[in-house]
NUMIDREN-613403 format. One line per 5 residues: for each residue x, y, z of N, C-alpha, C, O. Coordinates in Angstrom, 3 decimals, padded with zeros to 6 digits. Example, Ala and Ser with C-alpha at 12.3 -4.5 7.8 and 13.67 -1.06 7.14 Angstrom:
BEGIN
013.190/-005.690/007.800/012.300/-004.500/007.800/013.200/-003.300/007.800/014.236/-003.319/008.465 | 012.850/-002.250/007.080/013.670/-001.060/007.140/012.900/000.030/007.870/013.409/001.138/008.039 $
END
This chain:
BEGIN
161.314/141.175/-001.715/160.326/140.989/-000.669/159.141/140.234/-001.247/158.750/140.437/-002.396 | 158.578/139.355/-000.420/157.384/138.606/-000.818/156.347/138.695/000.295/156.650/138.466/001.466 | 155.136/139.028/-000.085/154.017/139.056/000.851/153.173/137.831/000.570/152.815/137.564/-000.578 | 152.854/137.084/001.622/152.094/135.854/001.428/151.259/135.570/002.664/151.635/135.922/003.782 | 150.131/134.932/002.445/149.259/134.546/003.538/148.311/133.463/003.079/148.126/133.248/001.882 $
147.711/132.780/004.042/146.790/131.693/003.719/145.503/131.888/004.514/145.531/132.241/005.692 | 144.378/131.650/003.847/143.066/131.761/004.470/142.220/130.591/004.032/142.292/130.224/002.860 | 141.435/129.988/004.873/141.415/130.228/006.309/142.643/129.622/006.980/143.356/128.822/006.375 | 142.883/130.001/008.212/144.050/129.485/008.936/143.826/128.059/009.427/144.780/127.332/009.705 | 142.557/127.666/009.532/142.190/126.301/009.929/141.237/125.769/008.871/140.268/126.439/008.514 $
141.504/124.572/008.370/140.696/123.988/007.298/140.455/122.516/007.591/141.292/121.845/008.196 | 139.295/122.019/007.153/138.996/120.597/007.284/139.895/119.811/006.333/140.357/120.353/005.329 | 140.142/118.558/006.636/141.033/117.720/005.829/140.527/117.549/004.402/141.320/117.326/003.487 | 139.223/117.650/004.205/138.671/117.515/002.859/138.374/118.882/002.230/137.673/118.961/001.221 | 138.903/119.954/002.822/138.640/121.302/002.351/139.794/121.909/001.572/140.760/121.236/001.211 $
139.658/123.197/001.329/140.673/123.942/000.586/140.995/125.243/001.301/140.173/125.788/002.037 | 142.198/125.725/001.072/142.626/127.037/001.560/143.159/127.816/000.367/143.568/127.234/-000.638 | 143.149/129.129/000.489/143.692/129.976/-000.563/144.966/130.631/-000.056/144.992/131.217/001.026 | 146.006/130.524/-000.841/147.297/131.118/-000.511/147.493/132.336/-001.418/147.610/132.199/-002.636 | 147.527/133.524/-000.815/147.699/134.766/-001.551/149.173/135.136/-001.555/149.805/135.159/-000.500 $
149.726/135.422/-002.717/151.147/135.738/-002.822/151.345/136.982/-003.691/150.623/137.199/-004.664 | 152.335/137.791/-003.319/152.692/138.974/-004.108/154.169/139.271/-003.894/154.647/139.305/-002.760 | 154.883/139.483/-004.988/156.314/139.802/-004.919/156.644/140.731/-006.090/156.698/140.284/-007.236 | 156.865/142.021/-005.811/157.180/142.960/-006.886/158.387/142.486/-007.700/159.426/142.132/-007.142 | 158.237/142.484/-009.010/159.328/142.082/-009.889/159.437/140.592/-010.159/160.306/140.158/-010.916 $
158.565/139.808/-009.547/158.635/138.350/-009.738/158.067/137.960/-011.099/157.094/138.541/-011.581 | 158.702/136.967/-011.699/158.154/136.362/-012.919/157.206/135.234/-012.572/156.165/135.068/-013.208 | 157.569/134.454/-011.554/156.782/133.309/-011.109/156.904/133.186/-009.598/157.963/133.444/-009.026 | 155.812/132.791/-008.959/155.819/132.535/-007.519/155.305/131.107/-007.313/154.230/130.746/-007.791 | 156.089/130.312/-006.598/155.751/128.920/-006.315/155.328/128.793/-004.857/155.850/129.503/-003.996 $
154.385/127.892/-004.571/153.952/127.617/-003.198/154.257/126.154/-002.898/153.881/125.258/-003.654 | 154.949/125.930/-001.777/155.395/124.595/-001.382/154.869/124.213/-000.003/154.644/125.068/000.853 | 154.676/122.902/000.192/154.535/122.306/001.516/155.726/121.372/001.641/155.847/120.402/000.893 | 156.595/121.666/002.580/157.898/121.014/002.650/158.573/121.255/001.297/158.758/122.414/000.925 | 158.936/120.255/000.571/159.557/120.472/-000.748/158.623/120.080/-001.889/159.045/119.972/-003.040 $
157.363/119.872/-001.562/156.385/119.460/-002.579/155.666/120.679/-003.141/155.086/121.466/-002.393 | 155.708/120.829/-004.439/155.066/121.955/-005.115/153.553/121.783/-005.069/153.017/120.753/-005.477 | 152.870/122.824/-004.559/151.412/122.807/-004.492/150.776/123.592/-005.630/149.658/123.297/-006.051 | 151.488/124.583/-006.119/150.949/125.401/-007.196/151.872/126.552/-007.506/152.863/126.776/-006.811 | 151.539/127.285/-008.561/152.370/128.420/-008.950/151.517/129.520/-009.545/150.404/129.285/-010.016 $
152.060/130.725/-009.513/151.434/131.905/-010.082/152.400/132.478/-011.104/153.565/132.723/-010.791 | 151.927/132.692/-012.316/152.740/133.380/-013.328/152.541/134.870/-013.115/151.407/135.348/-013.101 | 153.632/135.610/-012.948/153.536/137.040/-012.686/153.888/137.354/-011.251/154.387/136.499/-010.518 | 153.624/138.592/-010.854/154.094/139.043/-009.543/153.049/138.963/-008.436/153.341/139.346/-007.303 | 151.842/138.478/-008.725/150.863/138.284/-007.653/149.748/137.352/-008.115/149.488/137.205/-009.309 $
149.101/136.730/-007.142/148.001/135.839/-007.466/147.627/134.961/-006.290/148.053/135.186/-005.158 | 146.824/133.959/-006.585/146.298/133.057/-005.564/146.496/131.608/-006.007/146.286/131.266/-007.170 | 146.901/130.770/-005.065/147.014/129.330/-005.292/145.994/128.658/-004.375/145.991/128.896/-003.167 | 145.136/127.824/-004.943/144.175/127.056/-004.153/144.867/125.768/-003.710/145.403/125.020/-004.527 | 144.843/125.530/-002.408/145.541/124.383/-001.817/144.516/123.377/-001.303/143.680/123.714/-000.464 $
144.579/122.144/-001.803/143.743/121.061/-001.280/144.389/120.534/-000.006/145.541/120.100/-000.022 | 143.651/120.570/001.087/144.204/120.149/002.377/144.380/118.645/002.474/145.152/118.168/003.306 | 143.684/117.895/001.646/143.690/116.436/001.738/145.100/115.844/001.695/145.371/114.878/002.407 | 145.986/116.384/000.898/147.320/115.824/000.777/148.336/116.352/001.765/149.509/115.982/001.695 | 147.915/117.214/002.693/148.862/117.832/003.621/149.035/117.070/004.921/150.010/117.291/005.639 $
148.109/116.178/005.236/148.144/115.508/006.535/147.405/116.351/007.552/147.089/117.510/007.283 | 147.126/115.790/008.713/146.377/116.542/009.720/147.328/117.210/010.708/148.467/116.786/010.905 | 146.809/118.270/011.319/147.580/119.022/012.294/148.184/120.272/011.690/147.840/120.651/010.571 | 149.085/120.918/012.422/149.698/122.148/011.909/150.720/121.841/010.809/151.533/120.926/010.935 | 150.658/122.617/009.743/151.620/122.516/008.645/152.086/123.928/008.307/151.480/124.911/008.733 $
153.151/124.017/007.550/153.665/125.321/007.112/153.838/125.306/005.597/154.420/124.381/005.031 | 153.325/126.337/004.963/153.512/126.525/003.526/154.557/127.606/003.322/154.718/128.490/004.164 | 155.259/127.536/002.214/156.285/128.525/001.889/156.117/128.956/000.445/155.869/128.132/-000.436 | 156.254/130.251/000.207/156.224/130.770/-001.161/157.639/131.151/-001.564/158.407/131.674/-000.756 | 157.978/130.885/-002.824/159.288/131.230/-003.371/159.059/132.008/-004.657/158.420/131.517/-005.587 $
159.588/133.228/-004.698/159.442/134.080/-005.880/160.727/134.058/-006.689/161.823/134.175/-006.141 | 160.579/133.905/-008.005/161.701/133.951/-008.929/161.527/135.229/-009.747/160.503/135.427/-010.401 | 162.538/136.088/-009.698/162.398/137.375/-010.360/163.338/137.582/-011.527/164.064/136.679/-011.943 | 163.305/138.785/-012.035/164.146/139.165/-013.165/165.500/139.699/-012.727/166.389/139.887/-013.558 | 165.665/139.944/-011.447/166.909/140.552/-010.967/167.961/139.503/-010.644/167.696/138.303/-010.725 $
169.128/139.947/-010.287/170.214/139.039/-009.910/170.057/138.486/-008.502/170.832/137.627/-008.082 | 169.076/138.963/-007.783/168.867/138.492/-006.416/168.431/137.036/-006.384/168.556/136.374/-005.354 | 167.928/136.539/-007.486/167.537/135.129/-007.549/166.213/134.867/-006.882/165.199/135.455/-007.256 | 166.208/133.993/-005.899/164.979/133.561/-005.235/164.734/134.360/-003.962/165.663/134.722/-003.241 | 163.455/134.624/-003.708/163.039/135.264/-002.460/162.052/134.321/-001.790/161.090/133.879/-002.418 $
162.284/134.008/-000.510/161.446/133.079/000.239/160.555/133.838/001.210/160.983/134.806/001.837 | 159.309/133.387/001.327/158.398/133.960/002.320/158.693/133.342/003.681/159.304/132.276/003.765 | 158.263/134.006/004.735/158.264/133.327/006.032/157.260/132.171/005.969/156.364/132.191/005.124 | 157.388/131.178/006.831/156.420/130.082/006.835/154.998/130.603/007.053/154.766/131.485/007.880 | 154.063/130.047/006.306/152.648/130.404/006.451/151.949/129.259/007.169/151.781/128.185/006.590 $
151.537/129.464/008.424/150.925/128.366/009.179/149.511/128.057/008.695/148.737/128.956/008.366 | 149.202/126.782/008.662/147.876/126.288/008.307/147.622/125.060/009.170/148.482/124.187/009.283 | 146.447/124.993/009.774/146.086/123.822/010.570/145.025/123.038/009.824/143.996/123.581/009.422 | 145.292/121.753/009.645/144.359/120.864/008.953/143.679/120.005/010.011/144.324/119.215/010.700 | 142.366/120.175/010.124/141.585/119.395/011.087/141.068/118.137/010.419/140.680/118.153/009.251 $
141.067/117.060/011.162/140.473/115.825/010.657/138.993/116.092/010.478/138.335/116.579/011.397 | 138.463/115.783/009.316/137.049/116.063/009.062/136.179/115.059/009.786/136.629/113.969/010.140 | 134.942/115.430/010.003/133.987/114.559/010.695/133.840/113.226/009.969/133.781/112.175/010.607 | 133.781/113.264/008.643/133.636/112.029/007.873/134.866/111.141/008.044/134.742/109.921/008.157 | 136.071/111.758/008.063/137.289/110.979/008.260/137.313/110.345/009.634/137.706/109.188/009.787 $
136.886/111.115/010.651/136.909/110.598/012.015/135.951/109.426/012.166/136.251/108.469/012.879 | 134.791/109.494/011.495/133.808/108.438/011.589/134.244/107.160/010.905/133.798/106.074/011.276 | 135.102/107.274/009.918/135.499/106.077/009.174/136.411/105.159/009.966/136.555/103.985/009.628 | 137.032/105.684/011.024/137.946/104.858/011.791/137.275/104.237/013.027/137.918/103.528/013.801 | 135.983/104.511/013.198/135.260/103.955/014.348/134.851/102.536/014.020/134.197/102.302/013.004 $
135.227/101.572/014.872/134.852/100.191/014.588/133.339/100.003/014.639/132.656/100.656/015.427 | 132.824/099.126/013.813/131.397/098.824/013.806/131.178/097.440/014.418/132.090/096.615/014.465 | 129.976/097.209/014.875/129.656/095.914/015.497/129.155/094.951/014.478/128.835/093.810/014.811 $
END
């Protein structure tokens, strides 16, 4: 079993979110966006800081994968929803100037 969550649930495109992960018996826990590794925790619990800038805007899903000492192999978390809002500075950069 793996417990995982992300806070805040909505973040600016130039901001960060924290992904909390815990899996009893895990040696390492990895956090992914699609198949791209965002970070890892050595041990059975910890936090991964996620930069929203590389995720794109809109709703995204993060997934945690725990690798343990048992024969069960990998344990996957349910998708962790995160919404990335276009930041005010990003929105202003696309406005044409006269």
